[in-house]
N, C-alpha and C positions, 0 to 999 in steps of 0.2 A: 545584417551587419553583425549581430551577436554570434550567429553561426560561423561567420567568417573569422571573427575574433577567436572563437573556441578552436577552430581548425588551425589557425596560425599558432595559437598557444600549444596545441597538441604537437604540431610539427617541431616547434622549438624545444618542447620537452623531450621529444624523440631524439632530437639531435644531441641533447645533453645526456641521453641515456635514462631519462626519467620514465619512459613508457616502453614496455616490451613490444616489439613489432607484432602486429596482428598478421601472422603468416599462416602457411598451410598447417603448421603444427602447434602454434601457440596463439591463443586468443585472449586478449585482455577483456575482462568483464567488470564493469563498474556496478556497484550496488550501493544503496543509500544508507544502510544501517550497519552498526558495529558488529564485530564477530560474535559477541555474546547474544545477539538477537537470534531467535530460532530460525528466522528466514535466512539469515546469512549462514548459519550452521548447516542448514539444509542444502543451500547452494554449494557450499564447500564439499559436501558429500556428493552432490550432483557432478561436480568437476572431477572428483576422484573416480566416480563410476564411469565417466566418459573416458578418462585416461586409461583405466583398466580395460574397458571394453574394446578400445582401439589399440591396445598394446603400446600406448604411449605415442601413437601417431598424431593424436589431437590432445593438446593440453589446454586447460582454461585457467588463466591466472586471475584470481579474484582480487579486486581493489575495493575494499569495503569502506563503509562510513563516509561516502562521498569523497574519497581521497583522490580519485582520478577525475571524475566529473561530479559536480554537485547534483543533488536529486533532480532539480528542475531541468537539468541539461542532459540527463542520461538518455531519454528517448530520442532526442534529436541527434545525439552523438552516435547512436546505433543507426538511425535513419540515414545519416550522412556518410556512414562507413568509417568514421573515426575509430570505432570499435565494432566488432562483429556481433556482440551479444551484450545484453544488459538487463537489469531488474529495476522496476519502479512501481510506485503505487498507482494502480490502474485508474482510479477516479481522478487523478491529477489531470487526466486528459479530457475531463468533462467540459472544459472550455472549447475543445475542438468539436466534440459531439456529445450530446447529453447521454447517449447510450453507454458511453464509457463509465458514467457515474451511477448506473442502476444499482450497484451493490452498496452504495452509500446513501441510498434513500432511507430516511428514518422510518423504522418499523415495517419495512416491506419484507425483509428476511432477517430474523433476529436469532436464529439458531442454526446449527451446522447442517441439519437435514434440509432446511429451507434454503440455506446458502448454497448447498450443492445443487439443488434444483434450479436456483437462479443462475448459477454459473453455466449449467447445461443449456439454459435458454439464452444466455448472454453470449456464449462463446462463438456461435456461428456469426452473429452480428459483428462482434469485436474482430473476429478473424478477417471478415470482409473489409471492414474499415481500415485495419492495419495493412492489409494486402495492397490497398491503394497507395500506401506510403512505402511500399517495398519491404514491409516487415511481416514476420510470421510469429505467432505466439507459440512457445514451447510448453509452458506450464504455468499454473496460477495457484497460489496458496493463500488462504484467508488469515486475517488476524483474528484473535478472540473477539467476541462481541464487545462493542464499545461502551465504556462506562463514563460517568461524570465525575470529574475531580474538582474539588472546591476547597476554599479555606473556611467554610462554614457549612452547616447542614442546609440543604436545599429542599424545601417542602412544596413549593409551587413554582410555576414558570416565572411568576413575577419576581421571585428571589434572584433571578438571573439578570434582571434589568440593570444596565449600566456597567456590568462586569466586563473587563478586558478579556476576550475569549480567544484562545488559540484556534486557528483554522489551518487546515492543511489541504483544502481543495475548495472549489467554488460552491459545492453543495453545503459544506459546513459553514462557509461564510454566510450563505443565505439562511441557514438554520439559526446561526447566532443572531443575525439581524431580526429574524422573525420572533425571537424570544426577547428581544430588547437589549441583547448584549452587543459589545463592540468587537468585531472580529479583527484579528491580526495574524498574519502569516508567520509561523515559526516552525522550523524544521526540528526533527527529533533531537539531534545532538545539541541544539540550542535551548531546549526546554528549561533546564535548571537556571541558566543565565537569564532567560526571559522572565522567570518568576522573581529572581533575585533583584532585577532592575525595575520590576513593576510593569513590564510590558504585557504580562499575562497574569490573570487572577483566577481563571477557570479554563478547563479544557474537557473535551470528550476524546478519549483515546482508549486503547486496549489495556488490559491488565499487564501485558508484556511490556509495553512502553512505560507504563507507570512504575512498575517495579524496577526495570532496568535504569530508569532515570532517577531512582531513589525519591519517589514522590513524597515520602514522609518528611523530606527536608523542606518542602514548600507548600503542602496542602494538609488538611486535617481530615477530610471526608472523601470517600469513594462511594458513589451511588451506582449500584449495579442495574442500570436502566436497559442494558442490552439493546442499544439503539439500532445498530446494524452490524453486519459482518463483512467488512471491506476486504479487498484482496490486493496482493502484489502480483505482478505478472513478469515473466521472463520472456523476452522477445529476441529474435535473431534477424539480422539483415539478410534478405533473401539472396543478394549477390554472393555473399559468403556461403550461404547454404548451398547454392547451386554449384559451388566449386568443390564441395565434398563428394567423394564417390558414394555409391549407393550403400555400401556396407557401413561406412562411417555415419551416413545419415540415419540409418536404422539403429546404430549404436546410440546416437544422440537422442533419438526419439524414445528408445527404451529407457535410457537414463532419465529423461524428462518425465515419462510416465511414472517411474519409480519415485522420483522426487515429488511429484504432485501428491501421490498417495501418502508418502512419508510426511510431507509438509502438513497435510490436513490432520493427520494423527498428532503431530507435534503441536499444532495449534490448539487442539482440544485438550491436550495434557497441560498446556500453558495456563488455561483460564483459572482453574482452581488453584494451581500451584503458585501463580503470581499474586492472586488475591490473598492467599495465606501469607505470603512474604510481606505484603503491605500491612496486613493486620498484625503480624508479629512485630512490625516496626512502628506500631502505634497509630496507623491510619484507621479511622472509624469506618467500618464497612456497613453501608446502609443497604440491606437486602432482606425483604423487598423494599423498593422505593415507596414513598408516599403516594397514595392513590391519586390525590389531586395533582401531584406533579406529573404522573404518568398520563393522566387524562389530558392535561395541557400540552405535553410533549407530543402525544399521538395526534392531537388536533393540528399541530404544526406540521407533522409528518403527512397528514392527509392533504393539507394545502400544498405542500411541496410536491407530492405525487401528482396532483392535478396540474400544476405548472409544468412538471417534467414531461407529462404525456404530450403536451403541446409542443415543447421544444424538441423532444426526441423523435417526433414524426413517425414515419412508417417503421423505422428501426425499433423505436420504443414500443410500438404496438406489437411488433413481432416478438419482442422479448416478453412482454406481459402476457400475451396469448399463450406462448409456449410455457411460461412459468405457471400459468393458471390451470394447465391440463392435469 
């Protein structure tokens, strides 16, 4: 029913001129984050590269910050053909299959080298799962390693007990629960308001999101725990893909490869730069974190990995085996 409502809303918006028609030469692309987020900036460059490489035969119109479809709706909007292409946070799909959440497992991959190896192991599995839904991944770009944002210094896991904790996927919800915190779903654009109204008291997210959300207005401490390196993914509806001629397909694939390389480089540059911005604005940067805190958090990560192996089944085993080589 929700999908039907979204489709009806899309048709109504189209009738009023609110959505550009997804035609042979113009594709609408919803993204969840504002233009100033490096993921969106990278996708804007991707769209330019596609337009240039196809001599304007294929144009991609970016609808950022959830302006066309809200983040939770983007994947299904692409799957249903309401839009040909879209971006979303990969581990949001972990409720569909645990394999989608491998990159958000605490302390499995905590740096860019390991994150790259994990993506190489995860991509074939993800591609097969998405193929069953008529989707094809084009490229994926990581966020900086995730850190802990709080209104006080956190020295042990016990210090997190009872805190209202922002969650953005099922994995983080479970992580919060295991630490004794109370998870609540909050999207990136709503973070400042969630803190202001008391819905959230702590969160784990990237330095990019923290700085872009002006975290200094609502937290006092950033602890650089480098919990995981999660990714966004750009996918395309295969029906639209098959309508492209071979030359256009190759142009899109080349632009996607370029975007992935550029995006990974942008992500690495973000980490130190955004942490410095937060420090310059008065946030206390705790690096390295307290040893007792890290011991407790890694124990939570071990428990979650054990549970994940069971729920991820053969696909999870394939990912971990390939990652371990």
